[in-house]
N, C-alpha and C positions, 0 to 999 in steps of 0.2 A: 721037640718043640717045632722043628721045621715042618713036620707034617701037619700040625695044628694051624700053623700060619698059612700053609697052602690050602687047607680046608676052609679056613675063614675067608681067604681071598676068592676061592671058588664059590662059596656061598654068597659073598658080596656080588660077584659077577652074575650069579643066577638071579639074585634079587633085582639087580639093576636091569637085566634083560627082561625079567618079568614085568617090571615097572614100565619099561619102554614099550613093551607089547600092549600093556593095558592102556597106556597113554595114546598109542597109535589107534587102538580099537575105539577109544572114546572120541578121538578126533574124527575118525571115519564115520562113526555113528552120528556125531554132531553135524558133519558135512552132509550126510544123507538126509537127515532131518531138515536141514536148511534147504537142500535141493528140492525135497518134497513140498515144503512150504512155498518155495518160489514157484514150483510147477503149478500148484493149486492157484496161486495168485495170478500167474500168467494165463491159466485156463479161464479165469474169470475176467481177464482184460478185454475179451472180445464182446462182453455183454455189459451194457451200461448198468450201473448199480440201481438206478431208478428206471422204471419202464419209460419207453420213448413216448408212449401214449396209452390210451385205454387198451385193455386186453382185446385181442382180435375177436370178432364175432365167431369165427370158426375155431373151436377148441380142438386140439389134436389129442389122440391117444396113441398107445403103442401099436394099435391096429392100423394106423395110417402110415406105416413104414414104407409101403410100396407106393401109395398115392402121393406122398410128399418126398419121393426119393430124389427128385431133381433139386429141390430146395435143400434137402439134407446133404446131398453131395456138395453143393456150393458152400454151405455152412462149414462142413467138415474140411473142405479145401481152404477156405478163407480163415476160419477161426482156429483150426487145429493143425493146419498144414499137413493134412492126411488125405489119402485117396481111398475111397470106399473099396475099390478093387484090390487094394494092398493090405487090408486089415482082415482079421478073422471075423466070423459072423457074430460071435459073442461080444467082441469088442465093439462091433458096429451097432449092435442092439443097445449097449451101454451108452455109446455116444448119442444114439437116437433118443434115448430117454432124456439126456441133457438137452438135446435140441427141442424136444417136446416141451420141457419145462420152460425153456427160454421163449419159445413160440407162444405158449399159453399166457405167460406173464407180460408179453409185449416187449421183451428185451432185445429183439432182433431189429435190424434196420427195416425201413418201410419197403424197400425193394423185395424183401422176402414175402411180405404179405400181399403186394400187388401183382406178383407173378413175374416180375421182370428178371429176377434171379434165375428162375427156371428156364426162361427163354434165352439166356445168354450163353448157355452151353458151357464149353470149356474143356480142359483136359480131364480125362477120366483116370489117368495113371501117371506116375512119375517117369515111366519109361519114355525115353526119347528115341523115336525111330529114326534111323539114319541109313539111307541106301546110298552107297557110294557109286555114282555112275560117271563114266567118262563121257566126252562130248558125243561120240558116235551112239552110245546107248541112249543118251538124252534125246538125240534126234530121232532115233528109232522109236522111242517111246512116244514122242510128240507125233510122229507119223502114224503110229498105231492109233493114238487117241483121235487124230483127225479122220482116219479111215472109219473107225467105229462111229464117230459122230456123223460122218457122211452117210454111212450105211443105214443108220437109224432114222435118218431123215428121208430116205428114198420111199417111194410109194411101195407098199407091200402088195405083191401080186395076189397073195392069198386073201386079201381083205375083201369082204363082200361090200359092194357099193349099191346104193339105191339108184335105179335107173327108171326114168319115166317111160311108160309104155307108149308106143306110137299108136295113133288112131287108125292108120291105114291097115296094118296087119296085126290082128290080135296075137299076143304072145311075143311079138318082136320088141326089141329094146332099142331105144335111141341113146344118145349121149347122156352123160350124167346131168341131172338137173342142178343148176347152180354151179358156182365155182369151187374147185377143190382147194382146200386150205393146206398149206405146207407149214412146217415148223419154222419159226423165225431163225435167222442165222445169228450166230453169236460172234463176238469180237475175237475170241481165241481161234476159232476155226478159220476166220478171215486172215488173222495174223499168220497162222501156220501155213495157209495156202500161199500167202505172199512170200514167206520164207522159202518154201519149196520152189516156187516159180523163180525166185532170185538165184537159187543154187543151181537149178537145172538149165536155166537158160536165159 
């Protein structure tokens, strides 16, 4: 009799474990379903349910992927919190199809249609560049920037200039006609120059 009692308790335990596994599986499936539903709802949150106005005159197709890349990048960043450089090409095309549908139905903000989104630029990737420089490296970098700026503003001796011919001797050249224009100075180079002057003396 003792062996039948142990068999029945082992069977009960197996059934209980099986039931618990099934229950866990069902809970997990329910949670995944809920999360998918929530994701779909969240994806549609960026677009008003009704068009903001009449559909735009310019209707997009999948062929406009490159011509509307600036607007698409901005929408992807704003609506999906994604960066085009960080996702696969297939995923980008799928997101672009959604963007095209929203564009064509007028469900995007007015700044997408008037071009102001494309002109605002912004980050192209989530990566944050950080260069750790100490004070001497910063000063060296500023000095190099100033030197490059100064050199690019100098007159280029290889540059061909227009000279007026003198009337006395044919073929002889006089001074340049008119005044030569130099590039305007910028505030940063003036600031760097003042810093250097203060440090040196």
